[in-house]
C-alpha positions in Angstrom: 60.5 -56.2 -76.0 61.3 -54.3 -72.8 60.0 -50.7 -73.1 61.4 -48.8 -70.1 59.1 -45.9 -69.1 62.0 -43.6 -68.3 63.6 -44.1 -71.8 60.2 -43.6 -73.4 59.9 -40.2 -71.6 63.4 -39.3 -73.0 62.2 -40.2 -76.5 59.1 -38.1 -76.0 61.2 -35.1 -74.9 63.5 -35.4 -77.9 60.6 -35.6 -80.3 58.9 -32.6 -78.8 62.0 -30.4 -78.6 63.6 -31.6 -81.9 67.1 -32.2 -80.4 69.2 -33.9 -77.8 70.5 -30.8 -76.1 67.0 -29.2 -75.7 65.6 -32.4 -74.4 68.4 -32.6 -71.9 67.6 -29.1 -70.7 64.0 -30.0 -70.4 64.7 -33.2 -68.5 67.5 -31.6 -66.3 69.9 -34.3 -67.6 73.2 -34.2 -69.4 73.2 -34.6 -73.2 75.2 -37.9 -73.0 72.6 -39.3 -70.6 69.9 -38.5 -73.1 71.9 -40.0 -76.0 72.5 -43.2 -74.0 68.8 -43.6 -73.1 67.9 -43.3 -76.8 70.5 -45.9 -77.9 69.3 -48.3 -75.2 65.7 -47.9 -76.3 66.6 -48.5 -79.9 68.4 -51.7 -78.9 65.2 -52.7 -77.0 63.1 -52.0 -80.1 65.5 -53.5 -82.5 65.6 -50.6 -85.0 66.3 -46.9 -85.3 63.8 -44.5 -83.7 65.5 -41.2 -84.8 67.2 -39.8 -87.9 70.1 -37.6 -86.9 70.1 -34.6 -89.2 73.0 -32.4 -88.0 71.9 -30.7 -84.8 68.3 -31.7 -85.3 66.5 -35.1 -85.3 63.5 -36.6 -87.0 61.4 -39.6 -85.9 61.6 -42.7 -88.1 58.4 -44.6 -88.8 59.0 -46.8 -85.8 59.8 -43.7 -83.7 56.5 -42.1 -84.7 54.5 -45.2 -83.7 56.3 -45.4 -80.4 55.9 -41.7 -79.5 52.2 -41.7 -80.5 51.4 -44.7 -78.3 53.7 -43.4 -75.5 51.8 -40.2 -75.4 48.5 -42.0 -75.2 49.8 -44.3 -72.5 51.2 -41.5 -70.4 47.9 -39.5 -70.8 46.0 -42.5 -69.4 48.4 -42.8 -66.5 47.9 -39.1 -65.8 44.1 -39.8 -65.7 44.7 -42.7 -63.4 46.8 -40.6 -61.0 44.1 -37.9 -60.9 41.4 -40.5 -60.2 43.5 -42.1 -57.5 44.1 -38.8 -55.9 40.4 -38.1 -56.0 39.8 -41.4 -54.3 42.3 -40.5 -51.6 40.7 -37.1 -51.2 37.2 -38.7 -51.2 36.0 -36.3 -54.0 34.8 -39.4 -55.9 34.3 -43.1 -55.5 31.7 -45.5 -54.1 30.8 -46.9 -50.7 28.6 -50.0 -50.3 27.3 -50.5 -46.8 25.6 -53.7 -45.8 23.0 -53.5 -43.0 19.4 -54.5 -42.0 16.3 -52.6 -42.8 15.9 -51.6 -39.2 19.4 -50.2 -38.9 19.1 -48.5 -42.2 15.8 -46.8 -41.2 16.4 -45.9 -37.6 20.1 -45.9 -36.7 22.2 -45.0 -39.7 20.3 -42.0 -41.2 22.3 -39.4 -39.2 25.6 -41.1 -40.1 24.5 -41.3 -43.8 23.4 -37.7 -43.9 26.6 -36.5 -42.4 28.7 -38.7 -44.8 26.8 -37.3 -47.8 27.3 -33.7 -46.5 31.1 -34.3 -45.9 31.8 -36.3 -49.0 29.2 -35.4 -51.6 31.3 -36.9 -54.5 31.2 -40.4 -53.0 28.3 -42.5 -54.2 26.5 -44.3 -51.3 24.8 -47.6 -51.8 23.0 -49.7 -49.2 22.6 -53.5 -49.4 19.7 -54.6 -47.1 20.2 -58.0 -45.5 19.8 -59.4 -41.9 23.0 -59.1 -39.9 24.3 -62.7 -40.5 23.8 -62.3 -44.2 25.5 -58.9 -44.1 28.5 -60.5 -42.4 28.7 -63.1 -45.2 28.6 -60.2 -47.7 31.5 -58.5 -45.9 33.6 -61.7 -46.1 32.8 -62.1 -49.8 33.8 -58.5 -50.4 30.3 -57.8 -51.8 30.0 -54.8 -49.5 32.8 -52.5 -48.2 31.6 -52.5 -44.5 28.7 -53.9 -42.5 26.7 -52.3 -39.8 25.1 -55.2 -37.8 23.6 -56.4 -34.6 26.4 -58.0 -32.6 27.9 -60.4 -31.7 29.7 -61.3 -34.9 31.7 -64.3 -34.0 33.5 -65.2 -37.3 37.3 -64.8 -36.5 37.9 -63.4 -40.0 35.9 -60.3 -39.1 36.8 -57.3 -37.0 33.7 -56.4 -35.0 33.6 -53.0 -33.4 30.7 -52.2 -31.0 29.5 -48.6 -31.4 26.1 -48.2 -29.6 23.7 -50.1 -27.3 20.4 -51.4 -28.7 17.4 -51.6 -26.3 14.6 -53.9 -27.3 11.1 -53.5 -25.9 7.8 -55.3 -26.0 5.0 -53.6 -28.0 1.2 -53.8 -27.8 -1.8 -52.2 -29.3 -3.2 -49.5 -26.9 -6.2 -51.6 -25.9 -4.1 -54.8 -25.2 -4.3 -56.2 -21.6 -0.6 -55.6 -21.1 -0.6 -52.1 -22.5 -0.9 -50.5 -19.0 2.5 -51.9 -17.8 5.8 -50.0 -18.2 7.8 -53.2 -17.6 7.0 -56.8 -18.5 8.7 -60.1 -18.2 9.3 -62.0 -21.3 7.3 -64.8 -19.9 4.2 -62.5 -19.8 4.2 -62.3 -23.6 3.9 -66.1 -24.1 0.1 -66.1 -23.3 -0.5 -63.9 -26.4 0.1 -64.5 -30.1 3.6 -63.4 -31.2 4.1 -61.3 -34.3 7.9 -61.7 -35.0 10.5 -61.0 -37.6 11.2 -64.2 -39.7 14.1 -66.5 -39.1 17.5 -65.4 -40.4 17.7 -62.1 -38.5 19.9 -61.8 -35.3 17.0 -60.3 -33.5 14.8 -63.4 -34.2 17.6 -65.7 -33.0 17.9 -63.7 -29.8 14.1 -63.8 -29.3 14.1 -67.6 -30.0 16.8 -68.1 -27.4 14.9 -66.0 -24.8 11.7 -68.0 -25.6 13.5 -71.3 -25.2 14.9 -70.2 -21.8 11.3 -69.9 -20.5 10.6 -73.6 -21.0 7.0 -72.8 -21.8 4.8 -73.2 -24.8 4.1 -70.2 -27.0 2.5 -69.4 -30.2 4.2 -67.6 -33.1 1.2 -66.3 -34.9 3.0 -64.5 -37.8 6.6 -64.3 -39.1 7.3 -61.3 -41.3 10.3 -59.9 -43.1 9.6 -56.3 -42.4 9.6 -54.6 -39.0 7.2 -52.0 -40.4 4.7 -54.7 -41.1 5.3 -56.2 -37.6 4.5 -52.8 -36.0 1.4 -52.3 -38.2 -0.1 -55.7 -37.3 0.6 -55.3 -33.6 -1.2 -51.9 -33.7 -4.2 -53.7 -35.4 -4.3 -56.2 -32.5 -2.9 -59.3 -34.2 -0.6 -60.0 -31.3 2.5 -58.7 -29.4 6.1 -58.3 -30.5 9.6 -57.4 -29.4 11.4 -54.7 -31.4 14.1 -52.1 -31.0 12.8 -49.1 -29.0 14.2 -46.7 -31.6 11.9 -48.3 -34.2 8.7 -47.4 -32.4 9.4 -44.0 -30.9 7.1 -42.2 -33.4 4.3 -44.7 -32.9 4.6 -44.5 -29.1 4.5 -40.7 -29.2 1.5 -40.8 -31.4 -0.3 -43.3 -29.2 -0.8 -46.0 -31.8 1.5 -48.4 -30.0 2.5 -48.9 -26.4 6.1 -50.0 -25.4 7.2 -51.7 -22.2 10.7 -52.5 -21.0 11.6 -56.2 -20.9 12.6 -57.8 -17.7 14.0 -61.2 -16.8 15.8 -63.5 -19.3 15.3 -61.0 -22.1 16.8 -58.0 -20.1 20.2 -58.2 -21.8 21.9 -55.2 -23.5 22.8 -55.8 -27.1 25.1 -53.8 -29.2 25.3 -52.5 -32.8 28.5 -52.0 -34.6 30.6 -52.2 -37.7 32.2 -55.3 -39.2 34.9 -55.5 -41.8 37.5 -58.1 -42.9 40.4 -58.7 -40.6 42.7 -59.2 -43.6 43.1 -56.4 -46.1 42.9 -52.7 -45.7 39.6 -50.7 -45.8 39.2 -48.3 -48.6 39.5 -44.6 -47.8 35.7 -44.3 -48.3 35.0 -47.2 -45.9 37.5 -45.9 -43.3 35.8 -42.5 -43.4 32.4 -44.1 -42.8 33.7 -46.1 -39.8 35.3 -42.9 -38.3 32.1 -41.0 -38.8 30.0 -43.8 -37.2 32.3 -43.7 -34.2 31.9 -40.0 -33.9 28.1 -39.9 -34.1 27.1 -43.2 -32.5 
């Protein structure tokens, strides 16, 4: 049974106005066009939908059922249109961002705050994973957009650099290296290393830098949280390498000392957004990317 939506609207108008001529006026059509649409719809249904009573009409039982369900269906479509318009206008919706704890804590807050202020109706959710895991979530469409430490080499992803990340060596204030403003990566190897655990892009970068020295070293502790790394370094358990932005408060307070890295580890790294190469970003995700470009 083929129920054409245009013909259903004609039936709905005839039922509401009680006649063909008034329905034609309401729909801005000719009366013959209205009559033709009703006949075609009755052929589709296979039985009469209207009783012709002189200049007025009355719905048959089949007509009543069809009009009742048509009004429900059109009402649901109106709701769908309103919701779609709200999504386009970003007055409602949801945005899921994948990123690491470090980026969520230290880099993204200004962007997230500005997004919430600009689009208060959009629900923000954060999925905390290391950068490689975030990229996998983006590809699996588990998150709308990722904010990661680059490079992201999967050809299925668009990777857009937005800001530079500077990593520094950190020490407790009483540590022998704490008096230096710059240190070579090799200078750290004589001391216990307190590092993020494997799986993060930062740890992979540190491991590559360690391997380039061709010297023995001791990883005293591997931890999942940069906050715990900072705390244990401050307590004298060893030294570490972290983003400068993550220790600005501790350095200002004097609980940690930071030194610029020289040598093999003196390589600028970038942070940026990643999203699938195939398929369009949602309006909410596009707005986040634009805001991140603006602020970062």
